[in-house]
N, CA, C and O atoms as CSV, one atom per row, in Angstrom:
chain,resi,resn,atom,element,x,y,z
A,1,MET,N,N,20.643,9.317,-3.839
A,1,MET,CA,C,19.397,8.656,-4.125
A,1,MET,C,C,18.490,9.597,-4.933
A,1,MET,O,O,18.407,10.792,-4.651
A,2,THR,N,N,17.838,9.050,-5.905
A,2,THR,CA,C,16.881,9.785,-6.701
A,2,THR,C,C,15.531,9.784,-6.003
A,2,THR,O,O,15.088,8.754,-5.496
A,3,LYS,N,N,14.889,10.925,-5.978
A,3,LYS,CA,C,13.562,11.033,-5.361
A,3,LYS,C,C,12.581,10.188,-6.159
A,3,LYS,O,O,12.514,10.312,-7.382
A,4,PRO,N,N,11.807,9.315,-5.475
A,4,PRO,CA,C,10.839,8.485,-6.204
A,4,PRO,C,C,9.687,9.332,-6.748
A,4,PRO,O,O,9.328,10.357,-6.168
A,5,ALA,N,N,9.121,8.895,-7.858
A,5,ALA,CA,C,7.968,9.576,-8.433
A,5,ALA,C,C,6.709,9.285,-7.629
A,5,ALA,O,O,5.789,10.102,-7.576
A,6,HIS,N,N,6.678,8.110,-7.005
A,6,HIS,CA,C,5.532,7.685,-6.193
A,6,HIS,C,C,6.067,6.977,-4.957
A,6,HIS,O,O,7.164,6.419,-4.970
A,7,HIS,N,N,5.282,7.008,-3.898
A,7,HIS,CA,C,5.652,6.307,-2.668
A,7,HIS,C,C,4.401,5.626,-2.139
A,7,HIS,O,O,3.376,6.273,-1.920
A,8,ILE,N,N,4.491,4.317,-1.936
A,8,ILE,CA,C,3.376,3.541,-1.404
A,8,ILE,C,C,3.670,3.216,0.050
A,8,ILE,O,O,4.698,2.619,0.368
A,9,PHE,N,N,2.764,3.611,0.925
A,9,PHE,CA,C,2.881,3.316,2.351
A,9,PHE,C,C,1.895,2.204,2.688
A,9,PHE,O,O,0.694,2.333,2.448
A,10,VAL,N,N,2.410,1.115,3.242
A,10,VAL,CA,C,1.603,-0.048,3.598
A,10,VAL,C,C,1.428,-0.069,5.106
A,10,VAL,O,O,2.410,-0.094,5.847
A,11,CYS,N,N,0.178,-0.059,5.564
A,11,CYS,CA,C,-0.074,-0.062,7.006
A,11,CYS,C,C,0.426,-1.360,7.624
A,11,CYS,O,O,0.026,-2.455,7.228
A,12,GLY,N,N,1.310,-1.209,8.606
A,12,GLY,CA,C,1.835,-2.362,9.330
A,12,GLY,C,C,1.217,-2.504,10.706
A,12,GLY,O,O,1.545,-3.430,11.449
A,13,SER,N,N,0.327,-1.592,11.044
A,13,SER,CA,C,-0.375,-1.612,12.339
A,13,SER,C,C,0.568,-1.528,13.526
A,13,SER,O,O,0.231,-2.002,14.611
A,14,PHE,N,N,1.743,-0.933,13.345
A,14,PHE,CA,C,2.682,-0.816,14.453
A,14,PHE,C,C,2.178,0.234,15.424
A,14,PHE,O,O,1.722,1.301,15.013
A,15,ARG,N,N,2.259,-0.067,16.716
A,15,ARG,CA,C,1.825,0.849,17.759
A,15,ARG,C,C,3.057,1.534,18.352
A,15,ARG,O,O,4.188,1.202,17.997
A,16,MET,N,N,2.838,2.465,19.233
A,16,MET,CA,C,3.920,3.247,19.827
A,16,MET,C,C,5.000,2.390,20.470
A,16,MET,O,O,6.174,2.760,20.446
A,17,ASN,N,N,4.623,1.247,21.045
A,17,ASN,CA,C,5.619,0.395,21.683
A,17,ASN,C,C,6.351,-0.490,20.679
A,17,ASN,O,O,7.216,-1.279,21.058
A,18,GLY,N,N,6.003,-0.359,19.396
A,18,GLY,CA,C,6.718,-1.075,18.352
A,18,GLY,C,C,6.125,-2.408,17.949
A,18,GLY,O,O,6.597,-3.030,16.998
A,19,THR,N,N,5.086,-2.866,18.663
A,19,THR,CA,C,4.515,-4.159,18.329
A,19,THR,C,C,3.434,-4.023,17.262
A,19,THR,O,O,2.603,-3.116,17.325
A,20,PRO,N,N,3.447,-4.930,16.279
A,20,PRO,CA,C,2.403,-4.892,15.261
A,20,PRO,C,C,1.113,-5.477,15.821
A,20,PRO,O,O,1.118,-6.569,16.390
A,21,GLN,N,N,0.034,-4.770,15.664
A,21,GLN,CA,C,-1.276,-5.224,16.096
A,21,GLN,C,C,-2.272,-4.744,15.064
A,21,GLN,O,O,-1.887,-4.186,14.036
A,22,GLY,N,N,-3.529,-4.954,15.324
A,22,GLY,CA,C,-4.550,-4.374,14.475
A,22,GLY,C,C,-4.879,-5.167,13.245
A,22,GLY,O,O,-4.255,-6.180,12.928
A,23,VAL,N,N,-5.893,-4.663,12.558
A,23,VAL,CA,C,-6.485,-5.342,11.412
A,23,VAL,C,C,-5.491,-5.547,10.276
A,23,VAL,O,O,-5.379,-6.651,9.742
A,24,CYS,N,N,-4.779,-4.508,9.907
A,24,CYS,CA,C,-3.898,-4.605,8.738
A,24,CYS,C,C,-2.825,-5.674,8.921
A,24,CYS,O,O,-2.594,-6.490,8.029
A,25,ASN,N,N,-2.179,-5.665,10.068
A,25,ASN,CA,C,-1.144,-6.656,10.318
A,25,ASN,C,C,-1.731,-8.060,10.370
A,25,ASN,O,O,-1.186,-8.984,9.767
A,26,LYS,N,N,-2.822,-8.220,11.076
A,26,LYS,CA,C,-3.452,-9.538,11.205
A,26,LYS,C,C,-3.964,-10.057,9.871
A,26,LYS,O,O,-4.053,-11.267,9.662
A,27,ALA,N,N,-4.299,-9.144,8.973
A,27,ALA,CA,C,-4.781,-9.532,7.648
A,27,ALA,C,C,-3.646,-9.747,6.648
A,27,ALA,O,O,-3.899,-10.040,5.479
A,28,GLY,N,N,-2.403,-9.604,7.096
A,28,GLY,CA,C,-1.261,-9.929,6.247
A,28,GLY,C,C,-0.759,-8.813,5.355
A,28,GLY,O,O,-0.168,-9.079,4.308
A,29,SER,N,N,-0.984,-7.559,5.752
A,29,SER,CA,C,-0.557,-6.441,4.902
A,29,SER,C,C,0.939,-6.466,4.611
A,29,SER,O,O,1.361,-6.186,3.489
A,30,LEU,N,N,1.730,-6.797,5.606
A,30,LEU,CA,C,3.189,-6.793,5.390
A,30,LEU,C,C,3.615,-7.955,4.499
A,30,LEU,O,O,4.621,-7.860,3.795
A,31,GLY,N,N,2.871,-9.031,4.525
A,31,GLY,CA,C,3.147,-10.145,3.621
A,31,GLY,C,C,2.905,-9.776,2.169
A,31,GLY,O,O,3.537,-10.336,1.273
A,32,LEU,N,N,2.000,-8.840,1.927
A,32,LEU,CA,C,1.727,-8.397,0.562
A,32,LEU,C,C,2.833,-7.507,0.012
A,32,LEU,O,O,2.936,-7.318,-1.200
A,33,MET,N,N,3.658,-6.960,0.896
A,33,MET,CA,C,4.737,-6.077,0.438
A,33,MET,C,C,5.696,-6.782,-0.503
A,33,MET,O,O,6.188,-6.175,-1.454
A,34,GLN,N,N,5.970,-8.057,-0.250
A,34,GLN,CA,C,6.889,-8.802,-1.116
A,34,GLN,C,C,6.316,-8.883,-2.535
A,34,GLN,O,O,7.034,-8.671,-3.511
A,35,TYR,N,N,5.026,-9.191,-2.641
A,35,TYR,CA,C,4.397,-9.240,-3.963
A,35,TYR,C,C,4.408,-7.855,-4.599
A,35,TYR,O,O,4.702,-7.723,-5.787
A,36,LEU,N,N,4.094,-6.835,-3.829
A,36,LEU,CA,C,4.062,-5.462,-4.317
A,36,LEU,C,C,5.410,-5.063,-4.906
A,36,LEU,O,O,5.480,-4.559,-6.026
A,37,GLU,N,N,6.470,-5.290,-4.151
A,37,GLU,CA,C,7.806,-4.918,-4.627
A,37,GLU,C,C,8.228,-5.753,-5.833
A,37,GLU,O,O,8.865,-5.241,-6.754
A,38,SER,N,N,7.873,-7.038,-5.827
A,38,SER,CA,C,8.206,-7.908,-6.953
A,38,SER,C,C,7.476,-7.463,-8.223
A,38,SER,O,O,8.063,-7.422,-9.305
A,39,GLU,N,N,6.202,-7.133,-8.079
A,39,GLU,CA,C,5.409,-6.711,-9.234
A,39,GLU,C,C,5.897,-5.366,-9.775
A,39,GLU,O,O,5.948,-5.171,-10.990
A,40,LEU,N,N,6.251,-4.449,-8.894
A,40,LEU,CA,C,6.810,-3.170,-9.343
A,40,LEU,C,C,8.090,-3.398,-10.135
A,40,LEU,O,O,8.307,-2.772,-11.172
A,41,SER,N,N,8.929,-4.290,-9.644
A,41,SER,CA,C,10.174,-4.605,-10.337
A,41,SER,C,C,9.897,-5.233,-11.698
A,41,SER,O,O,10.518,-4.861,-12.693
A,42,ASP,N,N,8.957,-6.192,-11.743
A,42,ASP,CA,C,8.620,-6.862,-12.998
A,42,ASP,C,C,8.102,-5.871,-14.045
A,42,ASP,O,O,8.309,-6.061,-15.244
A,43,ARG,N,N,7.435,-4.824,-13.588
A,43,ARG,CA,C,6.886,-3.818,-14.503
A,43,ARG,C,C,7.892,-2.711,-14.812
A,43,ARG,O,O,7.589,-1.789,-15.569
A,44,GLY,N,N,9.081,-2.800,-14.230
A,44,GLY,CA,C,10.110,-1.797,-14.486
A,44,GLY,C,C,9.832,-0.458,-13.826
A,44,GLY,O,O,10.290,0.578,-14.308
A,45,MET,N,N,9.088,-0.469,-12.732
A,45,MET,CA,C,8.710,0.771,-12.051
A,45,MET,C,C,9.675,1.057,-10.905
A,45,MET,O,O,9.300,1.024,-9.733
A,46,ALA,N,N,10.921,1.336,-11.266
A,46,ALA,CA,C,11.970,1.581,-10.277
A,46,ALA,C,C,11.806,2.923,-9.578
A,46,ALA,O,O,12.499,3.198,-8.599
A,47,ASP,N,N,10.897,3.763,-10.069
A,47,ASP,CA,C,10.693,5.079,-9.469
A,47,ASP,C,C,9.577,5.086,-8.422
A,47,ASP,O,O,9.070,6.148,-8.064
A,48,VAL,N,N,9.191,3.895,-7.928
A,48,VAL,CA,C,8.166,3.769,-6.889
A,48,VAL,C,C,8.805,3.167,-5.643
A,48,VAL,O,O,9.351,2.064,-5.687
A,49,ALA,N,N,8.735,3.896,-4.534
A,49,ALA,CA,C,9.249,3.412,-3.250
A,49,ALA,C,C,8.110,2.781,-2.460
A,49,ALA,O,O,6.952,3.176,-2.596
A,50,VAL,N,N,8.453,1.791,-1.629
A,50,VAL,CA,C,7.472,1.110,-0.786
A,50,VAL,C,C,7.991,1.108,0.641
A,50,VAL,O,O,9.145,0.756,0.890
A,51,SER,N,N,7.132,1.506,1.584
A,51,SER,CA,C,7.507,1.525,3.000
A,51,SER,C,C,6.346,1.019,3.844
A,51,SER,O,O,5.180,1.208,3.496
A,52,SER,N,N,6.679,0.374,4.956
A,52,SER,CA,C,5.647,0.022,5.928
A,52,SER,C,C,5.497,1.183,6.902
A,52,SER,O,O,6.426,1.967,7.096
A,53,THR,N,N,4.329,1.285,7.509
A,53,THR,CA,C,4.054,2.392,8.415
A,53,THR,C,C,3.506,1.884,9.740
A,53,THR,O,O,3.225,0.699,9.913
A,54,GLY,N,N,3.366,2.812,10.654
A,54,GLY,CA,C,2.579,2.552,11.848
A,54,GLY,C,C,1.123,2.500,11.455
A,54,GLY,O,O,0.797,2.481,10.268
A,55,CYS,N,N,0.253,2.476,12.426
A,55,CYS,CA,C,-1.182,2.409,12.176
A,55,CYS,C,C,-1.650,3.643,11.412
A,55,CYS,O,O,-1.343,4.772,11.795
A,56,LEU,N,N,-2.396,3.422,10.326
A,56,LEU,CA,C,-2.947,4.524,9.541
A,56,LEU,C,C,-4.328,4.946,10.035
A,56,LEU,O,O,-4.930,5.869,9.487
A,57,LYS,N,N,-4.825,4.276,11.065
A,57,LYS,CA,C,-6.087,4.658,11.727
A,57,LYS,C,C,-7.326,4.505,10.844
A,57,LYS,O,O,-8.291,5.255,10.994
A,58,VAL,N,N,-7.303,3.550,9.935
A,58,VAL,CA,C,-8.493,3.207,9.154
A,58,VAL,C,C,-8.753,1.700,9.288
A,58,VAL,O,O,-9.008,1.001,8.308
A,59,CYS,N,N,-8.680,1.235,10.525
A,59,CYS,CA,C,-8.749,-0.196,10.799
A,59,CYS,C,C,-10.024,-0.845,10.272
A,59,CYS,O,O,-10.004,-2.011,9.876
A,60,ASP,N,N,-11.126,-0.111,10.262
A,60,ASP,CA,C,-12.370,-0.686,9.770
A,60,ASP,C,C,-12.341,-0.932,8.264
A,60,ASP,O,O,-13.256,-1.549,7.718
A,61,ARG,N,N,-11.294,-0.451,7.592
A,61,ARG,CA,C,-11.168,-0.641,6.144
A,61,ARG,C,C,-9.860,-1.295,5.754
A,61,ARG,O,O,-9.478,-1.269,4.584
A,62,GLY,N,N,-9.170,-1.883,6.716
A,62,GLY,CA,C,-7.869,-2.478,6.448
A,62,GLY,C,C,-7.965,-3.812,5.751
A,62,GLY,O,O,-9.038,-4.414,5.693
A,63,PRO,N,N,-6.866,-4.272,5.228
A,63,PRO,CA,C,-5.547,-3.666,5.113
A,63,PRO,C,C,-5.575,-2.405,4.253
A,63,PRO,O,O,-6.312,-2.313,3.271
A,64,ALA,N,N,-4.753,-1.444,4.648
A,64,ALA,CA,C,-4.759,-0.132,4.007
A,64,ALA,C,C,-3.394,0.229,3.430
A,64,ALA,O,O,-2.353,-0.223,3.906
A,65,MET,N,N,-3.435,1.056,2.390
A,65,MET,CA,C,-2.236,1.594,1.754
A,65,MET,C,C,-2.516,3.022,1.322
A,65,MET,O,O,-3.667,3.396,1.098
A,66,VAL,N,N,-1.459,3.822,1.206
A,66,VAL,CA,C,-1.578,5.185,0.713
A,66,VAL,C,C,-0.526,5.384,-0.379
A,66,VAL,O,O,0.624,4.974,-0.228
A,67,VAL,N,N,-0.934,6.015,-1.472
A,67,VAL,CA,C,-0.017,6.306,-2.575
A,67,VAL,C,C,0.177,7.817,-2.643
A,67,VAL,O,O,-0.783,8.578,-2.760
A,68,TYR,N,N,1.442,8.236,-2.568
A,68,TYR,CA,C,1.800,9.647,-2.702
A,68,TYR,C,C,2.679,9.824,-3.913
A,68,TYR,O,O,3.428,8.907,-4.249
A,69,PRO,N,N,2.628,10.960,-4.589
A,69,PRO,CA,C,2.071,12.232,-4.159
A,69,PRO,C,C,0.577,12.367,-4.417
A,69,PRO,O,O,-0.004,13.399,-4.080
A,70,GLU,N,N,-0.064,11.359,-5.002
A,70,GLU,CA,C,-1.471,11.469,-5.356
A,70,GLU,C,C,-2.384,11.623,-4.136
A,70,GLU,O,O,-3.431,12.267,-4.215
A,71,GLY,N,N,-1.981,11.029,-3.011
A,71,GLY,CA,C,-2.815,11.079,-1.817
A,71,GLY,C,C,-3.990,10.118,-1.882
A,71,GLY,O,O,-5.024,10.342,-1.252
A,72,TRP,N,N,-3.825,9.053,-2.642
A,72,TRP,CA,C,-4.885,8.055,-2.762
A,72,TRP,C,C,-4.794,7.084,-1.581
A,72,TRP,O,O,-3.765,6.437,-1.385
A,73,TRP,N,N,-5.865,6.985,-0.802
A,73,TRP,CA,C,-5.954,6.053,0.314
A,73,TRP,C,C,-6.765,4.845,-0.135
A,73,TRP,O,O,-7.871,4.978,-0.658
A,74,TYR,N,N,-6.195,3.673,0.078
A,74,TYR,CA,C,-6.851,2.443,-0.341
A,74,TYR,C,C,-7.149,1.562,0.869
A,74,TYR,O,O,-6.364,1.490,1.814
A,75,GLY,N,N,-8.290,0.901,0.820
A,75,GLY,CA,C,-8.682,-0.012,1.879
A,75,GLY,C,C,-9.093,-1.366,1.322
A,75,GLY,O,O,-9.369,-1.518,0.132
A,76,ARG,N,N,-9.125,-2.337,2.217
A,76,ARG,CA,C,-9.463,-3.721,1.865
A,76,ARG,C,C,-8.535,-4.264,0.777
A,76,ARG,O,O,-8.955,-4.972,-0.138
A,77,VAL,N,N,-7.268,-3.906,0.915
A,77,VAL,CA,C,-6.230,-4.383,0.000
A,77,VAL,C,C,-5.805,-5.756,0.529
A,77,VAL,O,O,-4.865,-5.876,1.314
A,78,ASP,N,N,-6.523,-6.782,0.076
A,78,ASP,CA,C,-6.399,-8.087,0.709
A,78,ASP,C,C,-5.810,-9.185,-0.166
A,78,ASP,O,O,-5.910,-10.364,0.172
A,79,GLY,N,N,-5.200,-8.813,-1.279
A,79,GLY,CA,C,-4.606,-9.852,-2.112
A,79,GLY,C,C,-3.919,-9.283,-3.342
A,79,GLY,O,O,-3.837,-8.070,-3.533
A,80,GLU,N,N,-3.433,-10.191,-4.161
A,80,GLU,CA,C,-2.664,-9.795,-5.340
A,80,GLU,C,C,-3.499,-9.016,-6.351
A,80,GLU,O,O,-2.980,-8.119,-7.014
A,81,ASP,N,N,-4.789,-9.346,-6.478
A,81,ASP,CA,C,-5.642,-8.606,-7.418
A,81,ASP,C,C,-5.742,-7.141,-7.023
A,81,ASP,O,O,-5.713,-6.257,-7.880
A,82,ALA,N,N,-5.859,-6.885,-5.720
A,82,ALA,CA,C,-5.931,-5.501,-5.229
A,82,ALA,C,C,-4.614,-4.772,-5.494
A,82,ALA,O,O,-4.608,-3.617,-5.919
A,83,ILE,N,N,-3.501,-5.458,-5.236
A,83,ILE,CA,C,-2.184,-4.857,-5.487
A,83,ILE,C,C,-2.045,-4.531,-6.974
A,83,ILE,O,O,-1.595,-3.444,-7.337
A,84,ASP,N,N,-2.432,-5.475,-7.829
A,84,ASP,CA,C,-2.347,-5.235,-9.275
A,84,ASP,C,C,-3.169,-4.017,-9.679
A,84,ASP,O,O,-2.727,-3.214,-10.500
A,85,ALA,N,N,-4.369,-3.874,-9.104
A,85,ALA,CA,C,-5.223,-2.730,-9.436
A,85,ALA,C,C,-4.583,-1.418,-8.996
A,85,ALA,O,O,-4.678,-0.410,-9.696
A,86,ILE,N,N,-3.934,-1.431,-7.840
A,86,ILE,CA,C,-3.284,-0.219,-7.340
A,86,ILE,C,C,-2.083,0.140,-8.206
A,86,ILE,O,O,-1.876,1.313,-8.516
A,87,ILE,N,N,-1.300,-0.842,-8.595
A,87,ILE,CA,C,-0.166,-0.565,-9.484
A,87,ILE,C,C,-0.672,-0.073,-10.836
A,87,ILE,O,O,-0.113,0.863,-11.409
A,88,ASP,N,N,-1.730,-0.703,-11.346
A,88,ASP,CA,C,-2.327,-0.240,-12.601
A,88,ASP,C,C,-2.753,1.222,-12.488
A,88,ASP,O,O,-2.610,1.995,-13.435
A,89,SER,N,N,-3.284,1.595,-11.308
A,89,SER,CA,C,-3.754,2.974,-11.121
A,89,SER,C,C,-2.596,3.964,-11.180
A,89,SER,O,O,-2.745,5.066,-11.707
A,90,ILE,N,N,-1.461,3.579,-10.649
A,90,ILE,CA,C,-0.288,4.455,-10.715
A,90,ILE,C,C,0.131,4.631,-12.174
A,90,ILE,O,O,0.455,5.736,-12.610
A,91,GLU,N,N,0.120,3.540,-12.914
A,91,GLU,CA,C,0.508,3.615,-14.331
A,91,GLU,C,C,-0.476,4.450,-15.158
A,91,GLU,O,O,-0.072,5.177,-16.065
A,92,SER,N,N,-1.762,4.339,-14.838
A,92,SER,CA,C,-2.779,5.040,-15.632
A,92,SER,C,C,-3.027,6.472,-15.169
A,92,SER,O,O,-3.522,7.300,-15.934
A,93,GLY,N,N,-2.680,6.762,-13.907
A,93,GLY,CA,C,-2.916,8.094,-13.379
A,93,GLY,C,C,-4.306,8.302,-12.810
A,93,GLY,O,O,-4.677,9.425,-12.469
A,94,SER,N,N,-5.084,7.220,-12.704
A,94,SER,CA,C,-6.433,7.288,-12.130
A,94,SER,C,C,-6.518,6.314,-10.961
A,94,SER,O,O,-5.988,5.207,-11.048
A,95,PRO,N,N,-7.179,6.707,-9.859
A,95,PRO,CA,C,-7.245,5.824,-8.697
A,95,PRO,C,C,-8.002,4.531,-8.986
A,95,PRO,O,O,-8.880,4.496,-9.848
A,96,ALA,N,N,-7.659,3.478,-8.263
A,96,ALA,CA,C,-8.334,2.175,-8.373
A,96,ALA,C,C,-9.648,2.263,-7.596
A,96,ALA,O,O,-9.663,2.099,-6.377
A,97,ALA,N,N,-10.731,2.519,-8.293
A,97,ALA,CA,C,-12.018,2.844,-7.687
A,97,ALA,C,C,-12.529,1.775,-6.717
A,97,ALA,O,O,-13.196,2.103,-5.735
A,98,ASP,N,N,-12.225,0.501,-6.981
A,98,ASP,CA,C,-12.748,-0.572,-6.127
A,98,ASP,C,C,-12.144,-0.570,-4.733
A,98,ASP,O,O,-12.699,-1.184,-3.822
A,99,TYR,N,N,-11.019,0.106,-4.549
A,99,TYR,CA,C,-10.309,0.060,-3.270
A,99,TYR,C,C,-10.147,1.433,-2.620
A,99,TYR,O,O,-9.668,1.522,-1.489
A,100,ILE,N,N,-10.531,2.491,-3.307
A,100,ILE,CA,C,-10.303,3.839,-2.785
A,100,ILE,C,C,-11.130,4.090,-1.523
A,100,ILE,O,O,-12.288,3.683,-1.433
A,101,ILE,N,N,-10.524,4.758,-0.565
A,101,ILE,CA,C,-11.232,5.177,0.636
A,101,ILE,C,C,-11.650,6.625,0.405
A,101,ILE,O,O,-10.809,7.513,0.257
A,102,ALA,N,N,-12.952,6.847,0.377
A,102,ALA,CA,C,-13.464,8.205,0.090
A,102,ALA,C,C,-13.509,9.041,1.356
A,102,ALA,O,O,-13.909,10.205,1.313
Protein backbone atom coordinates (compact mmCIF):
# COMPACT_ATOMS: atom_id res chain seq x y z
CA MET A 1 0.00 0.00 0.00
CA THR A 2 1.18 3.49 -0.82
CA LYS A 3 1.17 5.97 2.05
CA PRO A 4 -1.61 8.53 1.47
CA ALA A 5 -0.65 12.18 1.07
CA HIS A 6 -3.63 13.19 3.24
CA HIS A 7 -5.87 11.39 5.69
CA ILE A 8 -9.35 12.60 6.65
CA PHE A 9 -10.74 11.35 9.96
CA VAL A 10 -14.52 11.62 10.31
CA CYS A 11 -15.90 11.60 13.84
CA GLY A 12 -18.24 8.65 14.26
CA SER A 13 -18.92 9.36 17.94
CA PHE A 14 -18.05 5.77 18.85
CA ARG A 15 -17.64 5.23 22.58
CA MET A 16 -15.50 2.67 24.39
CA ASN A 17 -18.27 0.06 24.30
CA GLY A 18 -18.43 0.42 20.51
CA THR A 19 -21.82 2.11 20.24
CA PRO A 20 -22.13 5.28 18.18
CA GLN A 21 -23.55 8.16 20.19
CA GLY A 22 -23.09 11.88 20.38
CA VAL A 23 -23.58 14.87 18.17
CA CYS A 24 -21.52 13.82 15.16
CA ASN A 25 -23.22 10.47 14.71
CA LYS A 26 -26.69 11.86 15.32
CA ALA A 27 -26.00 14.63 12.81
CA GLY A 28 -25.13 12.07 10.12
CA SER A 29 -21.34 12.37 9.96
CA LEU A 30 -20.91 8.78 8.80
CA GLY A 31 -23.54 9.29 6.11
CA LEU A 32 -21.38 12.07 4.68
CA MET A 33 -18.48 9.66 4.25
CA GLN A 34 -20.05 8.18 1.12
CA TYR A 35 -20.25 11.62 -0.50
CA LEU A 36 -16.72 12.43 0.69
CA GLU A 37 -15.23 9.28 -0.82
CA SER A 38 -17.26 9.67 -4.03
CA GLU A 39 -16.17 13.29 -4.46
CA LEU A 40 -12.51 12.42 -3.83
CA SER A 41 -12.76 9.73 -6.48
CA ASP A 42 -14.47 12.08 -8.95
CA ARG A 43 -11.63 14.58 -8.47
CA GLY A 44 -8.99 11.89 -8.98
CA MET A 45 -7.63 12.30 -5.45
CA ALA A 46 -6.60 8.68 -4.91
CA ASP A 47 -3.89 9.79 -2.47
CA VAL A 48 -6.44 10.78 0.23
CA ALA A 49 -7.54 8.17 2.77
CA VAL A 50 -10.80 8.44 4.73
CA SER A 51 -11.48 6.77 8.08
CA SER A 52 -14.15 6.99 10.75
CA THR A 53 -13.03 7.53 14.33
CA GLY A 54 -14.21 7.34 17.88
CA CYS A 55 -15.33 10.53 19.55
CA LEU A 56 -13.04 13.47 18.75
CA LYS A 57 -14.29 15.31 21.87
CA VAL A 58 -15.48 18.46 20.09
CA CYS A 59 -19.17 17.64 20.36
CA ASP A 60 -20.19 21.28 20.71
CA ARG A 61 -18.84 21.82 17.18
CA GLY A 62 -19.84 18.57 15.51
CA PRO A 63 -20.02 16.98 13.05
CA ALA A 64 -16.23 17.10 13.07
CA MET A 65 -13.39 16.01 10.80
CA VAL A 66 -9.60 16.23 10.95
CA VAL A 67 -7.26 16.40 7.96
CA TYR A 68 -3.68 15.15 8.34
CA PRO A 69 -0.80 15.80 7.93
CA GLU A 70 -2.02 19.41 8.00
CA GLY A 71 -3.70 19.00 11.39
CA TRP A 72 -6.74 20.98 10.30
CA TRP A 73 -9.73 20.39 12.61
CA TYR A 74 -13.11 21.14 11.10
CA GLY A 75 -16.45 21.55 12.82
CA ARG A 76 -20.08 21.91 11.78
CA VAL A 77 -19.40 19.79 8.71
CA ASP A 78 -23.08 19.28 8.05
CA GLY A 79 -23.49 18.77 4.33
CA GLU A 80 -22.06 18.47 0.86
CA ASP A 81 -21.08 22.16 0.66
CA ALA A 82 -18.88 21.74 3.75
CA ILE A 83 -17.32 18.57 2.32
CA ASP A 84 -16.63 20.36 -0.98
CA ALA A 85 -14.95 23.23 0.89
CA ILE A 86 -12.75 20.81 2.82
CA ILE A 87 -11.72 18.95 -0.32
CA ASP A 88 -11.05 22.29 -2.03
CA SER A 89 -8.82 23.21 0.93
CA ILE A 90 -6.73 20.07 0.47
CA GLU A 91 -6.30 20.89 -3.21
CA SER A 92 -5.39 24.53 -2.54
CA GLY A 93 -3.23 23.94 0.53
CA SER A 94 -5.17 26.45 2.65
CA PRO A 95 -7.69 25.51 5.36
CA ALA A 96 -11.44 25.99 4.75
CA ALA A 97 -11.89 29.04 6.99
CA ASP A 98 -15.68 28.68 7.38
CA TYR A 99 -15.32 25.29 9.09
CA ILE A 100 -11.94 25.43 10.86
CA ILE A 101 -11.89 24.87 14.60
CA ALA A 102 -9.46 27.38 16.08
